[in-house]
N, C-alpha and C positions, 0 to 999 in steps of 0.2 A: 512559824512554824512550818518547812517548806513544802507538807502534804499540802496544807488551807491555802499557802497563795497556790497551786498545783489549781487545785478546787476554785480559787475565787477567778483564778484565767477562764476556765471554762466558761462558770453561771457569766464569765460579763460578755466571752464571747458568745456562749450562747443568748442573750439577752439581748447583742449585737444584732442579731442575723435573724432572731424576732420578728424584729422594728423592719428592717431592709425584706423580709419576704411581703409584707406589707406595703414598702414603697413602689409606685404605680408606675416612675422609671425601671427597676425591675424586670415587673413585671412586663413591661418591652420588649426586652432583654431573654430570650428562651432560653439561650444558651446559659448569659450568666446565674435566672434562675433557676433555672435547675442543677448547676453547680453550688448556689447558696441551699438549695432544697436538700441537695443531697451534702455540705456540711450540718448542717440545722437538723437533719437526721440522725447522724454520726454523731452529734452532740446530746440529742434530748437524753439518750437513758444515762448518761453519765449527771446529765444535768439533774435531772427528777429525785437520783438517786442522793446528789449531793445535798437540794433541798431536806431531804426526809432525815438526813445524815444527822445534817444542822438541826434539825427539829430535835429529833433527841439528845444530839449532845444539851442543847438550848433547855429541855426538860432534868435532866441531868444534873444539870449547873443549877438550876433552881430549886428542887428535891432534895439537894443538899445543902444548901444554905438553910430550907425553912426545916432540915435537921434539928438545928439547933436549940427551938424554941418550942419545938414541936412535946406533945406531949404522949402518953404510950401510946394511945390508940391511934392517932394521928399521925408519930414513926414507923409503926408499923404498913400502914400502906401510904408511905412514902418512904420506906424499904422495899415493899413490893415493887413503888413505879420505876426506884433508879432501877432494881433490878430490871426488870420485864422494857427500860430504854435501852439498859446496856446490852441488851441480848439483841436487840433489833439493833443497836448500835455498830453492833459488834456484825453480824451479819453482813451489813451493808456496806461496813468496811473490805469485807471479803468482796463480793461484787464488784465496787470500784479496783481493785484488785489487777482483778480479772480486764476488766474495761478500759482501765488504764493500760495497759498491755498493745505496745506499738500495732497502728495500724497498718493489715498489710497493703500496699496501694494499689492492688488490685484486687482487689475487697469487690464488687458492683460490677466486675465489666464481663461479658461472654465468654466465654472461654470457644478453643479450635482445636480437637480432640484430633489426633490420627492414630489409628494403630497400622502393626503392619507383620506380618508373619515373622519368624526371625527363624530358630533351631527348630527342623522338624520336618522340612519338607511337607508337604501338602496336610499331614496333623497340626501344623505348626499356624497354615493358613485356615484352616476348620475352626483350631481355638481362637483364633480374627477374629473371626466371623461370632464367636460365641458370646466375645467378650465386648465386643460391635451389639450384641442381641443383651445386653444384662445390662448397660448402660443405655440404649434405646427406653427400657424396661425402667430402671432408675427415671428419668429424664419424665415421661406418661407417670409417677408417681410423687414427680418433685410439682409435678404442672408446666416443663419446660420445654420449648421448641425445640426441635429438632431439622437441622437444616444441614441434607449430606450437601458434600464438596465436592468429592472423586471415591468411584471405587473403583479398584482395580481387582475382577473375581477370578476366581482360581480354577481350577480345572474338573474340582470334584465340588465346586460350591461353596466354599471360603474366601476371605479377602489376602491378596498379599501387600495391601493395601488400601486404605478406606479413612478420607476426614470429612467430618460432620463437623455443626456448630452449633454448638448450647447456649438456647436464649431462657432468660426469668433472672429467677428473684437465686440469688446467693446460689448462683453456677458454682462460678469459681472459690466460691471458698468451699463448697462441698467436695465441685472435683479435684482442687490443688492436688491432692496424696495420691491420685492416678497415675500419675507420670511415673515411670520405672519398666523395669522387665517384669514380666507377668507369664510364671510357668505352670507347666498341668505336666498330671500324672493320671494319664489313663491307657485304657486300653485302645490302639485307636481302631479306626474301623478297617484297613488295611489288613491288619495282623490276623495271621490266621490260626497263632498258632497261642492266641489270648495273653501274648507277655504284655505288662503296661510299660510303654516308652516315656521317657520324658519328653516334652517340647517347649516352646517356650516363641511369646509375641512381646514385642515392645509398646508402649502407652507414650505418645509426648501428648501433654493438657500446655497451652499456649492460653492464655488470656489473649482476650481480642484486643490492636491499636488502632487507635482514631486517627486519621490521614495526619491530626496537625502534632500526636507525639512522635510518629514517627517521618521523618523528610526523607521520601526516597528520589534520586535528578534519575532523567532520564535515560540522559547519559551512559549513570550507572546500568543500565540495565542491555539486555541479549532478551531479548523474542522471539522465540521458533514457535513454528507451528505445522499442524504435520496430522496425516489423520488418525481417528479414534481406533481402539484394538481392544478387542474380550482374549475370553482367553486362547493362550498359542497360539497368540497375533494375531490372526484376524483381523482384517476391518470393519468395523460395524456402521462408521460415517466413509459418504462418497464426496466428505468438503474436507478444506483440510481445518476444523471446528477445533481440535486440541490445541491445547498453546501450553508453551516452557519456556520459561521468564528461569534466567541465571542473573541474581543479580552480583556484577564483578568485583569489586571490593573485598565483599564475605565471603566468594563461591559457593551462598545460599542457592540452589536450583530446585525449583515450583513447578509440579505439571499440574495440569487441571484434563479432565479432555470428559468430565460427564453432560456436559451444555451440549447443547448443538449449535449456539451460537460461539464467535469466537468470543466475542465482547463477553461473555458474560463467564467462557473460561476463566479472561484478559483478571478479572475486576476477581472472583474467586481464588483466583492464585496472585494475585498482589493482596489479597484479604492476608495470607494463610504468610506472606512474605512478611509483611509489616508483624507479624503478630509471633514470628519465629525471629526478627531483627529486633522488638522490643523486649522480648524475653533477653536476647547474648546482651542485651545494653546494662539491662536492669543484673544479670549477671558479672556482666564487668565491674560495677558500680561496687559492687561485694567485693571484686577481686578476686570470686571465685567459679570465674567461667568455664575453662576450659573440668575440671573437677566438680562441679555441682552439672554442667551437660553430662560429663561419661556417670556421674546418679540415679538422673531420672531415668535416662537412656539403656546407656554402656552399651556394649557390641548388644546386645540381645542373649548370651551366651547364659545357657543353665545354670552356671556356677555365678551367675550375678540375676539374681533378682529381689522385688520388691515383694512379690508375693509366692502363695503355692497353693493347686489347687489341686487335690489328691480325690476324682470320683471313686473309687473303692474307697476308704474310710469315710467317703462325701464330707470332708473337712479340707477348710479354709485357713492360713497360716499366713498371716503378716508377719515378717518375718523385723518389719522396722521397729516393732511396738512388743512381739513377741507374744500378739495375739493369733489364739485358734478358734475356732469356731468348727461346731458339727454340723455343718447347713449349708453347704456347696447347691445344694436345690436351690433353697430357695434365695442364696445372695446370686445364683446364677439366674433369678425370677426378678433380678432388682431390687432385694431387698437386702441397699449397701447402709444402713443407718447407723447399724450396730457398729460394724468397721469405720464409717465417718467420724461418728463419735468418737470411738474408744480413741483415735486419732489427733484431731480438734483437741481432747483430752489431753492428752499424751505433749503438744503445742504449748497449750498453753504451761502446763506444767511447766515443760521448759523454759518459757520466755517467765517465770515469776520466780525461779529458784535463778535466771540468771540475772533477772532484776536488782 
């Protein structure tokens, strides 16, 4: 049976990894040990359920064989045992269907998030700050660490562009759904007539890329240095510490100016560049590079959106799955779990139906 063969392969690999983790030679190689431990953890939930499922199936088989010679009293007990074991087995089989969905290659990675004000002028920049505050609060609830990488403040205290790293458990798994255009409908602080305006900001969520995953040749880089500037373009530093890196083969440009050290800004810019190149390569392998990139970030136009935040109705609508919640205030305060869980469930259902 094909299913049983797949389960046997998982169990065999799990047992082999268990043995490897006790090998002193592996313990001496930190990177190899970490990779083995990650794979062991990936398989553990499947292996545990497979063993439990086998136990229930054996119980069913044994009880069924005993039924032939059982008296009335024993038959009743055996039938109850078969019913209970069958129900438990059915539940485990359903869990394994979900667990057998192909793993996202970026699971376990930290993420780099970039938020930009798009359409709507200064109101879009203020909304970009609201989104940053929302993700900051969400990160706090998840016990993630937020590391600012770059921020371009707008004249009224918003962000024209803000880049930050999130580090912690399940960061990619929970943040990957946030990439795309976000739309806001509210009365701007600059509106004297009380009219509702629609503005937008774009969010890019990139998995952090290790240097070994993305090889970048120095000859492919154009590095420019300049003085940092604040809102309105005024200089905020007396040295050329800001860095702009252009990746010549792709034309990707990354700028960093938050740090006073040119080296620190360069290192942060390289981290963002590697993340962008990794995402581009992953999308290219799926033959969907241009389509998926437009799908996530788009042009930031008001007609393109993954989610709408309506302040008057205290409503948030995620247009990808038709989810509407009347708790905008809680979501902006970082309570994103209900939205994330619904998106994850929709993705699992799509994989299950498609498999």
